[in-house]
N, C-alpha and C positions, 0 to 999 in steps of 0.2 A: 287557689287560682280562681279568678273569675274571668271567663273568656266569653266574648260576645260574638254572635253570628248575626250577620245582616240578612234581610229577606231576599229570597230568590224572586218572589213575586207577591203582589198584594192588590186588593181592589175592594170596593164597597158595592153591595147589591141592594136594590130598593124595591119594595113591594108595590109602590104606587106607580113606578115605571118599570114594568117587569122585564123589558128587553134592553134597558139602558145599561151600557158599559161605562165604567169610570176608572179603568185600569191605570191611566197616567195622571190621575189627580194627585196633588201634593198632600192631600189629607185623606184620612180614613174616618168613617163615621158610624157610630152606633146610635140609633134613633128609635124612639117610640113616642110619637107626638100626634097631634091632630092638626098639623100644619103641613100642607102639601107643597111639593116642589113644583114651580112653574117651569114647564118645558123650555129648555134653551136659556134659562137664567139661573141665578142663585137666590132669587126671591122666593117667598113662601106666602101661601094664603091659607086661612083656616078652613078646615073641613070636618065633617062629622065621622069620617072614616080614618082610622089610625094609619099613620105613615110609619113604616118600620124599615130599618136598614140593618145590615149585618156586614161584618168584616171577614174577608177571606185572606189568609196570609200563610205563606209556605217558606220554610228554611231548608237549605241543603245541609244534610247531616252527615255527608260522606266522610269528611275529615274527622269529625268527632267520633263517628262509628268506628273508624279505623283505630283511633287512639284508645277507645274503650276495649276493642277486641285484643289489642296487644298489651293491655294493662297500664298504659300511660295515664289513663283516667279511670278512677274507680269510685264507686259510691257517690256518683254525681247527683246534684239537684239541678233542675232546669226551671228557669223563670222567664216568662214572657213579659217584656217591657215595652210599653207604648207611651210616648211622651205627649202630654196634653197640648192641644193647639187652642181650642175654644170650647165653650159650653153654652147652651141656650136652654133656659127654662128647666134646668135639672131639678129633679126631686131631691129631697134631703136624704132619703134612704133608697138604695137600689142595689141590685146584684147583677154583675156581668158574668156570663158563663162562657167556657171554651170547650169545644168538642173536636174530635178528629174527623175531618172531612173524609167521606167514603169513596168519592169519585174524582178522577182527574179533571182539571179545569185550566183554562187559559186566562192570563191577566187582561189581555186586550189593550187597545190604545185610545179609549174614549175618555171624555171629561164630563163631569156633572153639568157643566155650563155649556157644553157643545150645542151648537145650533146649526144644522139640524142635529138631533140626538143621534149618538153612535149606537147602532143596534146590530150591526152585522159582524161584530168581532168580539171575542172574549166572553168572560163570565158575566151573567146578569141574574136576576131573580129566577128567570125561567130556564136559561141556557147555561151549561157548564163550559162548552166550547161552541164555536160557530156551527149552528145547525143541529146540535145535540142537546136535548133537554136533560135537566136533573131528573133521574128516574130511580125507582127501586122502592122496596118496602122498609128500608131502614128508618126513614122518616116519611112524611107524606110526599106525594108526587106533585104537589101544586106549586112547587118552586121554593126558593129560599135556600137552596143547596141541600144535599143529603149528607148525613153525618151519623156516626155511631153514638147511640144514646147510652150505651152501657159503660162508657168511660168518659169522665169529664173533670174539669177544674172550674173554680169560681173565685170571685173576689167580691166581697160585700163592702159597700161604702155607706158611711153615716156621717153627715156633716163634713165630708172630706173633699179634697181635690180629686179630679177624675183621672189622674195619671194611673196607668195600670202597671202593677208589678205582681204577676200571678204565678203561683207555683203550678207548673204544668208537668211535673215529673212523671206522673202516672201515664199521661198521654205519650210523652217522648219515650218512656221505657217500652211502651207497647209497640212503638215504631222500631226501636232498637232490637227488640227480641223477635220481631217479625209477626207479632200477634195482629197488628193492624198495618196497612200500607201507609206510607208517609205521603199524604196528599195535602197536608197543612192543617191549620186551625181554622175553625169558624168561631168568631166572637160575636155575642149577641146579648141582649137583655135576657134575663131568665124567662122561662116559659110562662110563669105566673104574671110577670109584668107585660109580656107581649100580648097575653090573652085577656087582660082586664080592660076596664074602660077609663083608666086614669091616664093623666098626662105625666110623662117622665122626662121629656125633653131630649135633647141631642147633645152628644159629646163628640168632638173631633180630635184626631191625633195626627201627628206628622207621619207621612207614608215614606216608602223607600225612595220616592221621587222628590222628596223635599229638597229645597235648596239650603236648608239649615243643617246643623250638626246633630239633629234629634231624630234620626230615622228609628223605626222599631228594631229591637234586637231580641234574640233568644240568648239569655245568659246561661252559661254552663258553670256551675260552682262545684268545686271539689277541693279536698285538702291534699295539696301536693307537697306539703312540708315534711322534712326529716330533721331530726335533732340529735346529733352526735357530737358531743363537745370535746372528745379526746382529752388532751392534756391542757386545754384552755382553762382559764380562771373565770369564774362568773363575776359579773359586776355586783357588788354588794349593795344593800340598801343605802349605805353611806355614800358609795360611789355614785349611785343614781341621783343623789341630791345635787351633784355637780358633775355631770357626765359630759365628756367631749364626744360628739357624734358626727360622723361624716360618711359620705358615699364614695367608694373607691372605684375609679375607672369608669364613671358614668359618661357615656359618649354624648356629644351634642345632638347626634341624629342616628336613627336606626332605620334601615330599610324595612318596609312592611313585609312581614314574613319571618324576620329574624326572631330567634329565641335566646336572648342574652341572659347571662347570669349576672346579677347586680350585687356586688360585694359591699358590705357595710363594715365600718370601723367604729369601735367604741372603747373608751378607756376613761378612768377617773382623771380629772383635770390636774391634780397634783399627786402623781404616783409616789409611793413611798420609795426612799432611797435604798438601793440594793447594788451589790457588786455583780454587774453583768457586762458582757462584751458589746452590747448594743444599747442604744438610747432607751431609757425607761419610758420615754414619751411615745415610743413606737410599739409598746406592749399592747396587743389587742386582746380584749376580754370579750366574753359573750353575753348577750342580752338575755333577760328572762325568757323562758319558753312562751310566755303570754305576751309576745310582742307582734305587732301587725303593721301592714303597710296599706296605703290607699293611694289612688291616682286621681288628680283633678285635671280638667281642661284648664290650661294656664291662662287662657284669655277670658273665658266665660265664668270660671270658678265652679262649673258644673262638676259634681262628683261622678267620675266615670266608673271607678272601682272603689266601693266603700270599705272602711274597716269592717272586717267580718271574722268572727272567731272561728268559723268553720272553714274558711277558704282563703284568707289572706294572712296566714301565719308566716312569720319570718323563720327561715330554716337556719341550721347551723351544721358545720362540719369541722374538721381539724384546723381549717384556716380561718374560721370565724363565721359570722352570720352572712346570709345572702337571701336573695329572692329570685325567682324565675319569672321572666316576662315573655309573653307570647304576643308579638306585635301585630299579627294578622287580625286580631280581634279589636284593633283600634283604627280610627279613621286617619288616612294619610294627610299630609300637609297641615297637621295640627301640632301645637306645642302642649306638652303635658308636664305635670309637676308631681313628683313623688312626695308623700308625707308618711310619717312613721308614728306609731303609738306604742309606748312601753307601759305595761301594766305590772305593777309590783304590789301585791296584796290589794289594797283598796286605792292605791295611788296611780294616777295616769299622767303621763307626760306626752305631749305632742311635739314632734319635730317637723317644722315646715320652713325649711331654709333655702327655698328656691332651687331645689334639685330638679332642673328643667331639662327636658329632652324633646326632640321632634321626631315624628314618624314621617318618612318620605316614601314615595313610590319607588 
């Protein structure tokens, strides 16, 4: 299962405008450049002092924490995903780091382009909430948020797109077991990059307030599959050369929050003749245990849930193959398309036959 959580709040903080709040911006920005923001605009001018920005983002983990505590989720991995919006003067090689924020903060209602600048609400480089500075010895007290330096995650880029998909399992596990309070992530260039005298540019990502389908997500990945074939017959290698595959009972729409079980049907196209009381064409066989599903956005072709050997395995019970779907991790009023991959030794087959459904509110 790959389940996505959407942000509770997010914002960007800037060192060259230490009181500026940007909580309602549609983009988030990581920056290390020598181009300064002009107050009240989105224009930039060159300066000899580096301009640094960092992202603050928090997710509500209460539902996942409950599922972990009762055993519905086990051995999960967590990935922070930010979808790229734009990039300016990016270096060829750079590293982005994530830390656990150590103090509470407010998102605020400002914009980067607000004129006059919004400074009396929400988080900024100096303030975590209105009237309260970022303070403490966990990091320096000169602003930029305070965070725990003893636990971190990172992603290194080399001649790559600036989309972030970062393994943050160590940080989330610290929140889950109570070692650290969940005040969210801070995302920034590495300390080495922020402190040197080189230009690394700026990268922007869609925020929770975007009008697109690309808000940030925290992906929870775990193996929820079970495989018990009972008296079913396996599709042989010969069967797989010409298999008839279908999805049974897929509804046109599901209400956000439903957890349906999607049944799959598979059989050889020309089953052998036998003396049975039912049609031999209705005989359901089971797929190899190395079979997987994926989900696309039916309109944009964006891969929402990829084929993943650790978390999108197709299950099996005495009635045949199936998969579980948690719809609360998907955006409402969107159409999605199921795809399937069957792996038999070194051979792979993809089934993409317009198995489309819609998530509604």
